[in-house]
C-alpha angles and dihedrals in degrees: 000000000000126000089247092057093044095053099027125254094230116054118212109263113245122221119248110242114209094202094145093054090048091050092050093049090047090055091048089050091052092050091049093056089071089062093062095078097049089045092050093049091051089046092051091053095045094044096045092098097038131094091245109038094160091052091050091048093050091047091052094048091050091047091054090049092049094047092054097041097047092036090057091052092046091049090050090053092047091049092051089051092050091052090053092062091050101044101029104047124182092260098254089111129035119224117221092231122021121225130195101197094135090061089048090053092051091049093048089055092046095247092139098159090057092045090052091053090047093053093043091054090045089051091054092042093054106032093175096050115099094194102078099050092041094051090044091053091051091046092055093045102041107028103024097037091226103129095162092055090048093060099076090050091049088053091049089052092049091052090052096053098045090128092056105070096186093051094045092051091050094051093047089051090054091053091048090049090054092054098041105036107017105037092021094217100123096178089067088064094062097091092052092044089050090052092048092048092047102044095040102030095145096051130086090245090055092050091049089048091056091047091049092048091053091049092051094047091047089053091049091051091050093050093047089053094047 
């Protein structure tokens, strides 16, 4: 029996949980409740001389609630769009320090698909910047529960920080962690362990990588002989 068969080659897909979006809408809902009373007072005054004063009062109260609730969501969208123009310029000028606040705003509101597109575009726009692929990888792994899809972006980030030994080691360890502890297919970690052991052979991380490679290969041999 191989390691792949033992642990399963196809991990169960995990559902995306838009908890951030729910929290934001819950807050907007709470703010909107305060608009019920002013709306009701206005409705009571307007409907005093009508045949259905209670209906007019209720309609005005609900209208006040709706204006505040949907207005809050619309304002958040407008604010996110304004931030895009500031932090993601057309490319005619180069900012001294890049920011990715629009992606942060999308993530905070649970709009993960849009945040993924934003970081993909930023990764293409700035091919030497490690930040977009690294943050995209962590978004896919942590928020979207798509660890397998995160691995290629982690590898892109690792390639972009080859001159920063500490960062490269950390990113490679994140890839290895996905294969060994999240997907539970240790053999898929071997290429990254080999890279870590080769590029950082004189470090503690490199030594641990060699030990881990030997353990995985030993387990594979035992399973093949079983």
